[in-house]
N, C-alpha and C positions, 0 to 999 in steps of 0.2 A: 505493500499499499503505500503508496507517495504520498508526501505532505508536501502542503505547497507553504513556501518562505515569502514575506515580505522585505525584498531587498533595500528599499531603503529607511526602514527603521531598523532592519538586520534581526526580525523576529519571526519563531511563527504566525502564521493566520491562523487566531481561534486561540492561539495563547495569551493567558492574561501578564502582563506586567509586574515582575516581585510586589510585594507591599501592598498590591489592592486584593484585601482579600472579602469586601462586600462587593457586591453586586449588585446590578440598578434594580434589579425588584425588590431587592430588600431594603433598599432607601427610600424606595418605593413606597411599600409596602410600610415604612418607619414615617414618611410626611404624611400617608394618610390616618396614621395612629396617632402624630400629632394634630392633625385637622379636628378628628372625630374628639382628643380629650380638651384642645380648647375651646372644641362645640359644648361638649358634657358639664368643662368647669363654666363658660359662659352661660350655661341657662341656669347654675345655682346661681351663681353671684351678681350678673346684670338684669338690666332691665330686657322686656325681651326683644324690644326694637334692634339692641345690639348684638346679637346672638348670630342671627348669618352672616353679619357684614364684617363684625369680629371672625368667623371663621374661614368667611371668603378671603379673609385680609391673611390667616395665617396660612392657607392653601397656595396663595398667590407667592407668601414670604418662602414657604419651603420649594416651588418652583424654584424662584431666582435663587434658592440655595444650592439647588439642582443643578442650577445653570450655570453656576460658578465652577461646582463639579466638573460639568461636561468639556466647562472649557479647559481647564485643568487637565482632562482625558480625551485631547480631540484625538488620540493613539487609537483608541477602542476602535475593536472589528464592528466595520460596519452592518455585520452578515448577524448580530446579535440585538437583544435590545440593549439599547446607551443610553447612559446619564440625559441626556440630549431627547431621546424617547421619553424618557421619567417626566422630565422637566415640561415637554410639553404636553402630557397627558395633563397634569397638574396645573397648568395654564388652561386647559381646556374644561377642568372639571371648576377652576377658581371661575373660570367666566361664564359657563351656563348657569352655575349656582348664582351669581349677582344679577346674572342677566333674566331669571326666572323667580326667583324666590325674594328679593327684595324690588319692593315697590317703592314708586317715588313718594307717597304719602308717609311712605314708613322711615324713610331719609329726613323727610320734613320733620318729620316729630324727631330722630333722632337729632338732626343738628340744631332744633328749636329746643331744645331740652336744655 
Protein backbone atom coordinates (compact mmCIF):
# COMPACT_ATOMS: atom_id res chain seq x y z
CA UNK A 1 0.00 0.00 0.00
CA UNK A 2 1.48 3.33 -1.00
CA UNK A 3 1.39 6.38 1.24
CA UNK A 4 0.91 9.90 0.00
CA UNK A 5 3.51 12.45 1.00
CA UNK A 6 3.12 16.22 1.00
CA UNK A 7 6.40 17.44 -0.47
CA UNK A 8 5.89 21.10 0.51
CA UNK A 9 5.50 20.39 4.21
CA UNK A 10 7.57 17.22 4.46
CA UNK A 11 4.90 15.06 6.09
CA UNK A 12 2.49 12.34 5.15
CA UNK A 13 -0.98 13.43 4.08
CA UNK A 14 -3.48 12.60 6.79
CA UNK A 15 -0.96 12.50 9.61
CA UNK A 16 -1.28 14.91 12.49
CA UNK A 17 1.70 17.06 13.46
CA UNK A 18 3.24 16.55 16.88
CA UNK A 19 1.64 18.27 19.84
CA UNK A 20 -1.87 18.37 18.38
CA UNK A 21 -3.89 15.88 20.32
CA UNK A 22 -7.27 17.64 20.37
CA UNK A 23 -9.20 17.00 17.18
CA UNK A 24 -11.57 19.61 15.69
CA UNK A 25 -14.60 17.42 16.44
CA UNK A 26 -13.70 17.46 20.13
CA UNK A 27 -13.17 21.22 20.05
CA UNK A 28 -16.59 21.63 18.42
CA UNK A 29 -18.22 19.50 21.12
CA UNK A 30 -16.49 21.52 23.84
CA UNK A 31 -17.65 24.78 22.23
CA UNK A 32 -21.25 23.52 22.07
CA UNK A 33 -21.01 22.45 25.73
CA UNK A 34 -19.75 25.93 26.64
CA UNK A 35 -22.65 27.55 24.77
CA UNK A 36 -25.21 25.29 26.43
CA UNK A 37 -23.73 25.89 29.89
CA UNK A 38 -23.79 29.66 29.29
CA UNK A 39 -27.44 29.34 28.26
CA UNK A 40 -28.29 27.30 31.36
CA UNK A 41 -26.46 29.61 33.74
CA UNK A 42 -27.93 32.74 32.19
CA UNK A 43 -31.44 31.30 32.51
CA UNK A 44 -30.87 30.92 36.23
CA UNK A 45 -29.19 34.26 36.82
CA UNK A 46 -30.37 36.81 34.22
CA UNK A 47 -33.68 38.15 32.90
CA UNK A 48 -35.38 36.07 30.22
CA UNK A 49 -34.68 38.64 27.49
CA UNK A 50 -30.91 38.30 28.00
CA UNK A 51 -30.65 34.50 27.72
CA UNK A 52 -30.66 33.98 23.94
CA UNK A 53 -28.49 37.02 23.08
CA UNK A 54 -25.90 35.88 25.62
CA UNK A 55 -25.96 32.30 24.29
CA UNK A 56 -25.55 33.61 20.72
CA UNK A 57 -22.66 35.80 21.85
CA UNK A 58 -21.00 32.79 23.50
CA UNK A 59 -21.45 30.76 20.32
CA UNK A 60 -19.89 33.48 18.19
CA UNK A 61 -17.05 33.96 20.69
CA UNK A 62 -16.31 30.22 20.53
CA UNK A 63 -16.40 30.46 16.72
CA UNK A 64 -13.87 33.30 16.86
CA UNK A 65 -11.60 31.25 19.14
CA UNK A 66 -11.82 28.26 16.80
CA UNK A 67 -11.16 30.58 13.88
CA UNK A 68 -7.93 31.71 15.49
CA UNK A 69 -6.95 28.09 16.12
CA UNK A 70 -7.79 27.29 12.49
CA UNK A 71 -5.59 30.15 11.35
CA UNK A 72 -2.72 28.70 13.38
CA UNK A 73 -3.39 25.22 11.95
CA UNK A 74 -3.39 26.14 8.29
CA UNK A 75 -1.50 22.95 7.43
CA UNK A 76 -4.35 20.60 8.45
CA UNK A 77 -5.43 17.84 6.12
CA UNK A 78 -8.25 19.31 4.04
CA UNK A 79 -9.76 15.87 3.43
CA UNK A 80 -10.75 15.67 7.10
CA UNK A 81 -12.81 17.96 9.34
CA UNK A 82 -10.74 21.05 10.18
CA UNK A 83 -10.99 23.73 12.84
CA UNK A 84 -12.19 26.11 10.14
CA UNK A 85 -15.12 23.76 9.48
CA UNK A 86 -16.01 23.73 13.17
CA UNK A 87 -15.73 27.53 13.38
CA UNK A 88 -17.97 27.89 10.34
CA UNK A 89 -20.56 25.59 11.86
CA UNK A 90 -20.56 27.63 15.07
CA UNK A 91 -21.00 30.86 13.08
CA UNK A 92 -23.97 29.32 11.27
CA UNK A 93 -25.53 28.13 14.52
CA UNK A 94 -25.06 31.56 16.10
CA UNK A 95 -26.38 33.41 13.06
CA UNK A 96 -29.47 31.21 12.76
CA UNK A 97 -30.16 31.48 16.48
CA UNK A 98 -29.82 35.25 16.34
CA UNK A 99 -32.06 35.52 13.28
CA UNK A 100 -34.83 33.21 14.45
CA UNK A 101 -34.89 33.34 18.25
CA UNK A 102 -34.26 37.03 18.93
CA UNK A 103 -37.04 39.43 18.08
CA UNK A 104 -36.69 43.19 17.64
CA UNK A 105 -38.99 43.90 20.58
CA UNK A 106 -36.84 41.63 22.77
CA UNK A 107 -33.75 43.64 21.90
CA UNK A 108 -35.59 46.90 22.54
CA UNK A 109 -36.58 45.68 26.02
CA UNK A 110 -33.02 44.51 26.68
CA UNK A 111 -31.36 47.74 25.53
CA UNK A 112 -34.02 49.92 27.12
CA UNK A 113 -33.66 48.38 30.58
